[in-house]
C-alpha positions as CSV (number, residue, x, y, z in Angstrom):
1,M,-91.7,18.7,231.8
2,S,-89.4,16.3,234.2
3,A,-90.4,13.1,235.7
4,Q,-91.1,12.6,239.4
5,K,-88.6,11.2,241.7
6,L,-89.4,7.4,242.1
7,E,-88.2,4.8,244.4
8,A,-86.0,1.9,242.9
9,G,-88.8,-0.5,243.4
10,S,-90.9,1.3,240.9
11,G,-88.9,-0.5,238.1
12,M,-90.3,-3.8,239.3
13,N,-93.8,-2.4,239.6
14,W,-93.6,-1.3,235.9
15,I,-92.9,-4.9,234.8
16,T,-95.6,-6.4,236.9
17,G,-98.0,-3.8,235.8
18,A,-97.0,-4.5,232.3
19,I,-97.7,-8.3,232.6
20,Q,-101.2,-7.5,234.0
21,L,-101.8,-5.4,231.0
22,V,-100.8,-8.0,228.7
23,L,-102.8,-10.7,230.4
24,G,-105.9,-8.3,230.2
25,N,-105.9,-8.9,226.5
26,P,-103.3,-11.5,225.6
27,V,-104.2,-12.2,222.1
28,V,-103.8,-8.6,220.9
29,F,-100.5,-7.9,222.7
30,L,-99.0,-11.3,222.0
31,V,-99.8,-10.9,218.2
32,M,-98.2,-7.6,218.3
33,G,-95.2,-9.1,219.8
34,L,-95.2,-11.9,217.1
35,I,-95.4,-9.3,214.4
36,V,-92.4,-7.4,215.6
37,A,-90.4,-10.7,216.2
38,A,-91.2,-11.9,212.7
39,I,-89.9,-8.7,211.2
40,Q,-86.8,-9.0,213.2
41,I,-85.8,-12.4,212.2
42,V,-85.8,-11.5,208.6
43,P,-82.0,-11.7,207.6
44,V,-80.4,-8.3,207.4
45,L,-83.4,-6.3,206.3
46,G,-85.4,-7.2,209.4
47,S,-82.8,-6.0,211.8
48,L,-82.4,-2.8,209.7
49,A,-86.3,-2.2,209.7
50,I,-86.4,-2.8,213.5
51,L,-83.6,-0.5,214.0
52,V,-85.4,2.4,212.2
53,I,-89.0,1.8,212.9
54,G,-88.7,0.0,216.3
55,P,-89.6,3.1,218.3
56,A,-92.6,3.8,216.3
57,L,-93.8,0.2,216.8
58,Y,-93.2,0.4,220.5
59,G,-95.2,3.6,220.3
60,G,-98.0,1.6,219.0
61,I,-97.8,-0.9,221.9
62,V,-97.7,1.8,224.5
63,Y,-100.8,3.4,222.8
64,A,-102.5,0.0,223.1
65,A,-101.4,-0.4,226.6
66,R,-103.2,2.9,227.5
67,E,-106.4,1.8,225.7
68,Q,-106.3,-1.4,227.9
69,D,-105.4,0.5,231.1
70,Q,-108.3,3.0,230.5
71,G,-111.0,0.4,229.9
72,R,-111.0,0.6,226.2
73,T,-110.3,-2.3,223.8
74,P,-106.8,-2.5,222.3
75,E,-106.5,-3.5,218.7
76,I,-103.7,-5.3,216.8
77,G,-103.7,-2.5,214.3
78,Q,-102.8,-0.1,216.9
79,L,-99.2,-1.4,216.6
80,F,-98.9,0.8,213.6
81,R,-100.8,3.8,215.1
82,A,-97.7,6.0,214.6
83,F,-97.9,5.5,210.8
84,S,-101.7,6.1,210.6
85,E,-101.7,9.3,212.8
86,S,-101.0,12.4,210.8
87,G,-97.6,13.9,211.7
88,K,-96.6,11.1,214.2
89,A,-94.5,8.8,212.0
90,G,-91.5,11.3,211.4
91,P,-91.0,12.3,215.1
92,M,-91.3,8.6,216.3
93,I,-88.7,7.3,213.7
94,M,-86.4,10.1,214.7
95,L,-86.2,8.3,218.1
96,C,-84.1,5.6,216.4
97,L,-81.1,8.1,216.1
98,P,-79.5,7.0,219.4
99,T,-79.7,3.4,218.4
100,I,-78.0,4.1,215.1
101,A,-75.3,6.2,216.7
102,G,-74.8,3.6,219.5
103,A,-74.6,0.9,216.9
104,I,-71.9,2.8,214.9
105,L,-69.9,3.5,218.1
106,L,-69.9,0.0,219.1
107,F,-68.7,-1.1,215.7
108,V,-65.9,1.3,215.9
109,L,-64.9,0.2,219.4
110,L,-65.0,-3.5,218.1
111,I,-62.6,-2.7,215.4
112,V,-60.2,-0.7,217.8
113,F,-60.3,-3.2,220.6
114,V,-60.2,-6.4,218.6
115,G,-57.9,-5.1,216.0
116,G,-55.6,-3.7,218.8
117,A,-55.6,-7.1,220.5
118,L,-54.6,-9.0,217.3
119,L,-51.9,-6.6,216.6
120,G,-50.5,-6.3,220.0
121,G,-50.9,-9.9,221.1
122,G,-52.3,-12.2,218.4
123,L,-50.1,-11.4,215.4
124,S,-46.9,-11.1,217.6
125,S,-47.5,-14.5,218.9
126,I,-48.0,-16.3,215.6
127,G,-44.5,-17.6,215.7
128,S,-44.4,-18.5,219.3
129,D,-45.0,-21.7,221.0
130,S,-48.0,-20.4,222.9
131,P,-51.3,-21.1,221.1
132,T,-53.3,-19.4,224.0
133,A,-51.6,-16.0,223.5
134,L,-54.2,-14.8,220.7
135,L,-56.9,-15.9,223.1
136,G,-55.4,-14.1,226.0
137,A,-55.1,-11.0,224.1
138,L,-58.7,-11.0,223.0
139,G,-59.8,-11.8,226.4
140,G,-58.2,-8.8,227.9
141,S,-59.8,-6.6,225.3
142,A,-63.2,-8.0,226.2
143,L,-62.9,-7.1,229.8
144,I,-62.8,-3.5,228.8
145,L,-65.2,-3.8,225.6
146,V,-68.0,-5.5,227.3
147,P,-68.5,-2.9,230.1
148,L,-68.3,-0.2,227.5
149,A,-70.9,-2.0,225.3
150,I,-73.2,-2.4,228.4
151,A,-72.8,1.4,229.3
152,I,-73.5,2.5,225.6
153,G,-76.6,0.3,225.5
154,L,-77.9,1.6,228.7
155,A,-77.3,5.2,227.6
156,V,-78.9,4.7,224.3
157,Y,-82.0,3.0,225.9
158,A,-82.3,5.9,228.5
159,L,-82.6,8.4,225.5
160,Q,-85.6,6.6,224.3
161,F,-87.2,5.1,227.5
162,F,-89.6,8.0,228.5
163,A,-89.2,9.7,225.1
164,I,-91.3,7.0,223.1
165,S,-94.4,7.6,225.3
166,R,-94.0,11.4,225.5
167,V,-93.7,11.8,221.7
168,M,-96.5,9.3,221.0
169,F,-99.0,10.8,223.7
170,E,-97.8,14.4,224.3
171,G,-96.5,15.3,220.9
172,A,-93.2,16.3,222.5
173,E,-90.3,17.3,220.0
174,P,-88.2,14.2,219.6
175,I,-84.7,15.7,220.5
176,A,-85.9,17.5,223.6
177,A,-87.8,14.4,224.6
178,M,-84.8,12.2,224.4
179,K,-82.6,14.7,226.3
180,Q,-85.2,14.8,229.0
181,S,-85.6,11.1,229.0
182,F,-81.9,10.6,229.6
183,S,-82.2,13.2,232.5
184,D,-85.2,11.5,234.0
185,C,-83.6,8.1,233.8
186,L,-80.5,9.4,235.6
187,A,-82.8,10.9,238.3
188,N,-84.5,7.5,238.7
189,L,-81.5,5.3,238.0
190,G,-82.5,2.6,240.5
191,A,-85.9,2.1,238.9
192,Y,-84.5,2.3,235.4
193,L,-81.7,-0.3,236.1
194,I,-84.1,-2.7,237.8
195,F,-86.5,-2.6,234.8
196,V,-83.7,-3.1,232.3
197,V,-81.8,-5.7,234.1
198,V,-85.0,-7.8,235.1
199,L,-86.2,-7.8,231.5
200,M,-82.8,-8.6,230.1
201,V,-82.3,-11.5,232.5
202,A,-85.8,-12.9,231.5
203,F,-84.8,-12.4,228.0
204,V,-81.5,-14.4,228.2
205,V,-83.1,-17.2,230.3
206,M,-86.0,-17.7,227.9
207,S,-83.6,-17.6,225.0
208,L,-81.6,-20.3,226.5
209,I,-84.5,-22.5,227.3
210,L,-86.2,-22.1,223.9
211,S,-82.9,-22.2,221.9
212,V,-83.7,-25.9,221.1
213,L,-86.5,-24.7,219.1
214,G,-84.3,-22.7,216.8
215,I,-86.1,-19.9,214.9
216,L,-89.4,-20.8,216.5
217,G,-87.9,-20.2,220.0
218,G,-86.7,-16.8,219.0
219,L,-90.1,-16.0,217.7
220,L,-91.7,-17.0,221.0
221,V,-89.2,-15.0,223.0
222,G,-90.0,-11.9,221.1
223,T,-93.6,-12.6,221.1
224,I,-93.6,-12.5,225.0
225,V,-90.8,-9.9,225.8
226,T,-91.8,-7.3,223.3
227,P,-95.3,-6.5,224.5
228,V,-94.2,-6.7,228.2
229,T,-91.4,-4.2,227.4
230,G,-93.8,-1.8,225.5
231,C,-96.5,-2.0,228.3
232,G,-93.6,-1.4,230.8
233,L,-92.7,1.8,229.0
234,Y,-96.3,3.0,229.4
235,Q,-96.3,2.1,233.1
236,A,-93.2,4.0,233.6
237,W,-94.4,7.1,231.7
238,K,-97.7,6.9,233.6
239,Q,-96.2,6.9,237.0
240,A,-93.3,9.2,236.4
241,Y,-95.2,12.0,234.7
242,G,-98.4,11.8,236.6
243,S,-102.0,10.7,235.9
244,N,-103.0,14.1,234.6
245,L,-101.2,13.2,231.5
246,L,-103.3,10.1,230.8
247,Q,-105.9,12.1,228.9
248,V,-103.2,13.5,226.4
249,D,-104.0,12.5,223.0
250,A,-107.0,10.3,224.2
251,P,-109.2,9.2,221.3
252,V,-112.5,11.0,220.8
253,A,-115.5,8.8,221.5
């Protein structure tokens, strides 16, 4: 099932709709965000854990978002819904594969570009009178590496964007859902880019403002941005795939 063709402004609507959902039950959603942020700040292990179980946790947030949207009461424990629902954890965790592949690709590119810059410009200038030669070599590589990293990040997120909700709610097969998600993001590229760019700018601005608080600042940023992002994924799925899907996997009263 493919998504509807949407206007670019829909991306902003997903964000405003997400904020409304969070404000409808701020304690539950902000605590969810705090839990995810707390896991992520644990040195090494936290980042690895989020890398693997991140899609499953976001699946829990989109589940809670639907509960709020449909007039039921979301619960903090629903963050781990994918792990408590039979047969759901495996498919949701499989959605981490693009992130792992993207991280490996970025690491390889970093070695290639930075290593090439050092060999081609930096090392050859060690005996020269120009102390800025090495910086110049690295700067030239960054002009290529940064756009590539952004493109890889957007592609990875496009594979997961609609897939998280589809696997969580519809029971879609993960690989097929990711392929369809990528295709649907391309079909709605304007809305997708607006959603990603606005949230990324908000994340950067908040991070800069709260950086004076150190780790606490990072926790606060994650506490706010994470539930808004998750609820935004729900809003995107809701609009793109139609209201007839909202009853899929709805809890039995």
